[in-house]
C-alpha positions in Angstrom: 104.3 160.7 171.4 102.9 157.9 173.4 102.1 159.0 176.9 101.6 162.7 177.1 99.3 164.8 174.9 101.2 167.8 175.9 101.5 170.9 178.0 100.5 174.4 177.0 101.7 177.8 177.9 100.2 181.3 177.7 103.4 183.0 178.8 105.6 182.4 175.8 107.0 179.2 177.2 107.9 180.5 180.7 105.3 178.3 182.3 103.6 175.1 181.2 100.5 173.4 182.4 100.2 169.7 182.0 96.9 168.9 180.3 96.6 165.1 180.2 98.2 161.8 179.4 97.1 158.4 178.3 99.5 155.4 177.8 98.2 154.7 174.3 98.1 158.2 172.7 99.9 157.8 169.3 98.8 161.0 167.5 97.1 164.3 168.1 94.9 167.0 166.6 94.3 170.5 167.9 91.2 172.5 166.8 91.5 175.3 169.4 92.6 175.9 173.0 89.8 173.7 174.3 89.1 171.1 171.6 91.7 168.3 171.0 91.7 164.8 169.6 94.1 161.9 170.2 94.5 158.7 168.3 94.9 155.3 170.0 95.1 151.8 168.7 91.4 151.5 169.7 90.1 154.7 168.2 89.8 158.4 168.5 89.4 160.3 171.8 88.2 163.9 172.0 88.5 166.6 174.7 86.5 169.8 174.8 88.0 171.0 178.0 91.6 171.5 177.1 92.6 167.9 177.8 91.1 167.6 181.3 88.7 164.8 180.3 88.6 162.6 177.2 85.7 160.8 175.5 85.9 158.1 172.7 84.2 159.4 169.6 85.2 156.9 166.9 86.6 153.4 166.4 88.7 154.6 163.5 92.4 154.2 164.2 94.7 157.1 163.1 98.2 156.3 161.8 99.2 159.8 161.0 100.9 161.6 163.8 99.0 164.9 163.3 95.4 165.7 162.1 95.7 168.3 159.4 93.2 171.1 158.7 92.8 172.0 155.0 90.1 174.0 153.3 87.3 173.4 155.7 88.0 169.8 156.7 90.3 168.1 159.1 92.2 165.1 157.6 93.9 162.2 159.3 95.6 159.2 157.9 94.1 156.1 159.5 94.3 152.3 159.2 90.8 152.4 157.6 91.8 155.1 155.1 92.0 158.8 154.8 89.5 160.1 157.4 87.8 163.5 157.7 85.9 165.6 160.2 83.8 168.7 159.6 82.9 169.3 163.2 86.2 169.7 165.2 86.6 166.0 165.6 83.2 165.1 167.0 82.5 162.8 164.1 84.8 161.2 161.5 84.1 159.7 158.0 86.3 157.5 155.8 87.1 159.1 152.5 89.8 156.9 151.0 91.5 153.6 151.2 93.9 152.5 154.0 97.5 153.6 153.9 99.7 152.8 156.9 101.6 156.1 156.7 102.7 158.2 159.7 103.4 161.5 158.0 100.9 163.5 156.1 98.6 164.3 154.6 100.5 167.0 152.7 98.3 168.8 150.2 98.9 170.1 146.7 96.6 172.6 145.1 93.4 170.8 146.3 92.3 168.0 148.6 92.6 165.4 145.8 96.4 165.8 145.4 98.0 164.5 148.6 101.4 163.1 149.6 102.1 160.9 152.6 105.0 158.8 153.9 105.4 155.5 155.8 108.7 154.0 157.1 109.8 152.9 153.6 108.3 155.1 150.9 106.5 158.2 149.9 103.0 157.8 148.5 100.8 160.1 146.3 97.1 160.2 145.5 95.5 162.4 142.9 91.9 161.3 143.7 91.6 162.2 147.3 92.9 159.0 148.8 90.8 156.5 146.8 94.0 155.1 145.3 97.7 155.6 146.4 100.7 155.2 144.2 104.3 154.7 145.6 106.3 157.6 144.0 109.6 157.2 145.8 111.5 155.1 148.3 112.9 157.0 151.3 116.6 157.9 151.0 119.1 155.6 152.7 119.5 156.3 156.4 122.0 155.0 158.9 122.5 155.0 162.6 120.7 153.9 165.8 117.3 155.5 165.0 115.6 152.7 163.0 111.8 153.3 162.9 109.5 151.0 164.7 106.3 152.9 163.7 105.4 154.5 160.4 107.0 158.0 160.3 109.0 157.6 163.5 112.2 159.8 163.6 111.3 161.0 160.1 110.7 164.5 158.8 109.0 164.9 155.4 108.2 168.0 153.3 106.7 168.4 149.9 106.9 171.5 147.7 103.9 170.8 145.5 104.6 173.8 143.2 108.1 172.6 142.3 107.3 168.9 142.9 110.2 168.5 145.2 110.3 166.0 148.1 112.5 166.5 151.2 113.3 163.8 153.7 115.4 163.7 156.8 115.7 161.2 159.7 117.1 162.0 163.2 120.9 162.1 163.1 121.1 161.9 159.3 121.4 164.5 156.5 118.4 165.9 154.6 117.8 164.7 151.1 115.8 166.3 148.2 114.2 164.5 145.3 112.7 166.0 142.1 109.7 163.9 141.2 109.8 162.7 137.6 107.9 164.8 135.1 108.2 168.0 137.0 110.1 171.1 136.0 113.4 171.7 137.8 
């Protein structure tokens, strides 16, 4: 994801408009057609003009690839912890401890039950990110796509109702894991 924030199209993909780039963009969040955020190693940048211009709004450093909206707040995994915004990314607050995970947060029934993944394991919190517990190692993967960043080349999904985890890495099969203590 480094380099380009992206293009957008209003013609079902027939035409694209380039909206910006930065050599250090590592993650992104989209609030609407005009309001975007991007994570860098030095903090969070925000655009309110569809990516034409960017302004630094926070020194917090997102690790998660995508900011996730859930029940009135936007959540992002960051080096400093789970961070949240109530105002479309204008300001950010830390609400949990640091977890160098690239994928997530994935939510259960509420904002306290969250799953995330780094390049080696899947982590879970039941207290909104104040404490994280390793619940599973990632399945074995092979091939040329070894991750260099948390979450790189990795797809993770969590069925919180059945307590099933799914993991796949580029060029590898998909695996499913029933988390202990859950009904099958």
